[in-house]
N, C-alpha and C positions, 0 to 999 in steps of 0.2 A: 555256030555250035561252040559250046564251052569244052574245055578239056576233060571235065569229069561227067559229061552228059552220057557217055557210053556206060552201061551198067558194069561191064567187065573191067573198064579202067577204073571206075570208082571203087570197086571191090578190091583191086590191086592196090590203089592208093591207100585205102583204109587199112589194109593189111600192114603196109609200110608205116603208116602214121601211128597205128596202135601197137606196133612191134618194132620199134627202132632197132637197127642193128641186125635185122633179119637178113638171111642170105637167100639167093635165088631159088634153090630147090624147095626151101621151106615156103616161100611165097607161092611157088607153083603147086605144092601139096595143099595149102590152105585155100587157094582160089579155085582149085580143081579145073584149071585151064591148061590147055596144051602148051608145051614148053615154047614154041615159036610165038604163040600169042602173048604169053607172059613177057617174053623178051622184047616183043614189039611195043607193048604198052609201057614197060619199064623204061625203054629207050625214049618213048614219046614223053613220058612224065619227066625224065631227067632233062631232056632237050628243052622242055618248057619251064624248067626251073622249079618244079614241084617236089622233086626228090633229089637227093645227092647220094653219090656212091663213094665208098672208101674201101681200099684193099686192106684186109686184116688177115695176115697169114695166107692161107690158100683160098680164102673166101672173098668175094666182093660183098660188102654189107651195104644195105640201103637204109636211108635215114630221111625223114621228111625235111624239106628245106626251111620251113617255118619254125623249126625248133633248133636251138643251139645246145650242143653238148660240149662239155669240157673234155679234153683229151683223155684224162684219167677216168671219166665217167664212161666214155665210149669203150675204153679198154676193158673196164669191169663188165660192162654190158656184153661186149664180145666174148668174154670168158664165160659169163653166165648163160650165154646162148648155147654152150656146149653142155649137153645133157650130163655126161659123166663129171665134168668139173663142177656143175651146179650141184649134183647129188653129193659129192665129196664135201663141198663147202658147207652144204646144209647139214650133213652128218656131223662135221667138225664143230659147227656152231651149236648143235644140240649136245654134243658130248663134252665140249670145252677143249679136250684134247685127246688123242688116241695114237696108238702105234699102228704101223702099217698092216701087221698081220690082223689085227682087230678090225680095221677098216675094211680090208679085203674080204674077211669072213662075213661081216655084217652086210656089205653091199653086194657080195657075190662076184667081185672082180678077181682076176688072176693076179698074183703077187707082181708079176713083171709088168702087167698093164697098169696096175695101180702105182707102181714105182715111177713109171713114165709120167703119169699125171701129177704125182706129188713133186717130182723134179721140175716139171713144166711150171706148176703154181709157185714153187719156191723161187724159180727164176724170174717169175712175174711179180714177185714180192707180195703175194697175196696170203701165203701161209708162212708160218714160222716153224722151223724144225729145231728141237732141243734134244740133245743126247743125254740119256740118263743110264749109266751102266753100259750095257751092250744094246740097249733099245734106243730108238729114235721116236720121239713124240711129236706129233703135228698139231698145230692149232691155227686158227685163222687170225690174221694180223689185225684186221679192222672189221669186227663183227657188225657194228652199226652201219657202216658204209654198205656192206653186202645186204643186210636186212633192209636198209632203205631203198636199195636198187630192186630187191625182190618185191617190196611192197608197192613201189611206184609202177613196176611193170608186170605185176603178177598175172594179169589177164593175158599177157602176150606169150607166156611160156607154155600154156597148154600142158601142164605137168602135174599129176596128182600129188607127187612129192612136195612141190612148191605149194600147192593149195593146202595140203595138210600142215605144213610148216607155218604158213601165214595164219591159218586158223588157230593154231596152237599159240603162235606169237600174240595174236590179237586178243586171246583170252587172258593172257598174263597181265 
């Protein structure tokens, strides 16, 4: 019997292969398999060298073993796996730059919550903050890199915001 002969194991492996950097709960949601079963099959796939794991913040992220990612690409992918971070970055790419109150208003985030995300992304060196008068304006540091990552992994995000952004980007 081959490692991927079981349908459920193949489904879990395909989820990891098609969505590198995905975390356990998201695998479980997409596979629609009980937590214990997902854990068992992920452990089996890891033990047999088919997937690898990496700790990223408070999440354990899963990657296919047959693909090599640069550390900076993994970091960006891990950031883009966070829905709010992804939406803020897409918004900033579309607007070129914006202040926090406009971002919060347009995306429907509380100012304190948005402030935390903006500080987090500035620390990760993914956005730039410029002060103009009493306002701070935010912009994405490397649009091309983020867009390339979104294009490469668009099917793995399962996000209508990403889908609309990619459609608009491909039309330009």
